[in-house]
C-alpha positions as CSV (number, residue, x, y, z in Angstrom):
1,X,-59.5,81.0,17.1
2,X,-58.4,82.9,13.1
3,X,-56.7,79.6,10.5
4,X,-53.0,79.3,11.0
5,X,-51.4,78.7,8.0
6,X,-48.0,78.2,7.3
7,X,-45.1,75.7,5.5
8,X,-44.3,72.4,6.6
9,X,-41.5,70.9,4.8
10,X,-41.1,66.7,4.3
11,X,-38.6,64.6,2.9
12,X,-40.5,62.2,0.8
13,X,-43.9,63.4,-0.5
14,X,-44.1,60.2,-2.0
15,X,-45.5,58.0,1.0
16,X,-46.5,54.3,0.2
17,X,-50.0,53.3,1.9
18,X,-52.1,51.0,3.4
19,X,-55.6,51.9,1.2
20,X,-55.1,49.4,-1.4
21,X,-56.6,47.4,1.4
22,X,-59.5,49.1,0.0
23,X,-58.8,49.5,-3.8
24,X,-58.3,53.1,-3.4
25,X,-54.3,53.0,-3.9
26,X,-50.7,52.4,-4.1
27,X,-49.2,55.7,-2.6
28,X,-50.6,58.8,-1.1
29,X,-49.4,62.4,-1.3
30,X,-51.1,64.8,1.3
31,X,-50.4,68.4,-0.3
32,X,-50.4,69.8,3.6
33,X,-51.5,68.7,6.9
34,X,-54.9,70.6,8.2
35,X,-58.0,71.3,6.7
36,X,-60.0,74.2,6.5
37,X,-63.3,72.8,5.7
38,X,-63.7,71.5,9.1
39,X,-65.8,68.9,8.1
40,X,-67.7,67.4,11.3
41,X,-68.0,64.1,10.0
42,X,-64.3,64.0,8.9
43,X,-62.1,60.9,9.6
44,X,-58.6,62.4,9.8
45,X,-58.6,64.7,12.6
46,X,-58.7,60.9,14.7
47,X,-55.8,59.3,12.7
48,X,-52.8,58.5,14.1
49,X,-50.9,60.6,11.4
50,X,-52.3,63.8,13.4
51,X,-51.7,62.3,17.2
52,X,-48.5,61.7,16.1
53,X,-47.3,64.8,14.9
54,X,-49.1,66.6,17.8
55,X,-45.9,68.0,19.5
56,X,-44.8,69.7,15.6
57,X,-48.2,71.4,15.9
58,X,-48.1,73.1,19.0
59,X,-44.6,74.5,17.6
60,X,-46.8,76.1,15.3
61,X,-49.2,77.3,17.5
62,X,-51.8,74.3,16.8
63,X,-52.7,73.3,20.5
64,X,-54.9,70.0,20.1
65,X,-54.9,69.4,16.3
66,X,-58.1,67.4,16.7
67,X,-60.4,70.3,18.2
68,X,-58.6,72.6,16.6
69,X,-59.5,70.8,12.6
70,X,-61.0,72.9,10.0
71,X,-59.1,76.2,11.9
72,X,-54.8,75.6,10.4
73,X,-53.5,74.4,7.3
74,X,-49.7,73.7,6.5
75,X,-49.2,73.7,3.2
76,X,-46.2,72.0,1.8
77,X,-44.9,73.7,-1.0
78,X,-41.5,71.8,-2.3
79,X,-43.7,68.4,-3.5
80,X,-43.4,69.1,-7.1
81,X,-39.9,69.3,-6.9
82,X,-39.3,67.0,-4.3
83,X,-41.7,64.3,-6.4
84,X,-39.7,65.2,-9.4
85,X,-36.1,63.8,-7.3
86,X,-37.5,61.1,-6.3
87,X,-39.6,59.8,-9.1
88,X,-36.3,60.4,-11.3
89,X,-34.6,57.6,-9.5
90,X,-37.4,55.4,-8.3
91,X,-37.0,51.8,-10.0
92,X,-39.6,50.1,-8.0
93,X,-43.2,51.0,-8.6
94,X,-45.4,48.8,-5.9
95,X,-48.5,48.2,-7.7
96,X,-51.3,46.3,-6.2
97,X,-53.5,44.3,-7.7
98,X,-56.0,46.2,-5.6
99,X,-54.0,49.4,-5.3
100,X,-53.1,49.3,-8.8
101,X,-50.3,52.0,-8.3
102,X,-52.4,54.7,-8.1
103,X,-51.5,57.7,-6.1
104,X,-53.9,59.1,-4.1
105,X,-54.0,62.8,-3.9
106,X,-54.8,63.0,-0.8
107,X,-55.4,60.8,2.4
108,X,-55.9,63.6,5.0
109,X,-56.5,67.3,3.5
110,X,-58.2,68.3,0.2
111,X,-55.6,68.9,-2.2
112,X,-58.1,71.8,-3.6
113,X,-58.4,73.8,-0.8
114,X,-57.7,77.1,-1.4
115,X,-55.9,78.8,-4.8
116,X,-52.0,77.5,-3.0
117,X,-53.1,74.0,-2.6
118,X,-54.8,74.2,-6.5
119,X,-51.5,75.4,-7.9
120,X,-49.4,72.7,-5.4
121,X,-52.0,70.4,-6.4
122,X,-51.9,70.5,-10.5
123,X,-47.8,71.0,-10.8
124,X,-47.9,67.6,-8.7
125,X,-50.6,65.8,-11.2
126,X,-48.3,67.1,-13.9
127,X,-45.0,65.3,-12.3
128,X,-47.1,62.6,-11.9
129,X,-48.1,62.4,-15.4
130,X,-44.9,63.2,-17.0
131,X,-43.7,59.8,-15.2
132,X,-47.0,57.7,-16.5
133,X,-48.2,57.1,-13.4
134,X,-52.1,56.6,-12.0
135,X,-53.3,59.3,-9.9
136,X,-56.9,59.5,-8.4
137,X,-58.0,62.8,-6.3
138,X,-60.5,63.3,-3.5
139,X,-62.0,66.6,-3.2
140,X,-64.9,68.7,-1.7
141,X,-63.4,71.8,-3.6
142,X,-64.9,73.0,-7.1
143,X,-61.5,74.2,-7.7
144,X,-60.5,71.1,-9.5
145,X,-62.7,72.3,-12.3
146,X,-59.9,74.7,-13.2
147,X,-57.8,72.1,-14.0
148,X,-59.6,70.2,-16.9
149,X,-57.4,70.6,-18.8
150,X,-54.5,68.3,-17.6
151,X,-57.8,66.1,-15.3
152,X,-59.3,65.0,-18.7
153,X,-56.0,62.3,-18.6
154,X,-56.9,58.5,-18.6
155,X,-54.7,58.1,-15.8
156,X,-56.4,61.2,-14.0
157,X,-59.9,60.4,-11.4
158,X,-61.3,62.9,-9.8
159,X,-64.2,62.4,-6.5
160,X,-65.9,64.7,-5.1
161,X,-67.3,64.6,-1.4
162,X,-70.6,66.4,-0.5
């Protein structure tokens, strides 16, 4: 099967996360659904988030999102604009002792998979930094190196899995 690519719409890109229990973050933003890396050790295909979206995936041509992991990517292109609107009016910021108010990019996909996701990630980080938010990025791709000019900010942490 060839890669299935497309866009996905969302209302609020900033989601509260239970990953604060692991000391990772209080919020998460996923730039896309799916991942083209298709790592065999990845935990994401078996998560409830993938299982609950099965009907949406079927409408886009993905019959079994778990088994087809690595073959589809639905990019959320409007995240920076929608995030700006959310942060403009957000009055209460969830900040737990373990999560420290951090926003994780991304918990269910790699934010630097390709040029398109890298551009969206860069714009998203810029919006978060404009509002003085702490950002944690998890990626496998070396594309993040192109964003060193903004990622050197003390509010940004980048982790890379091998």
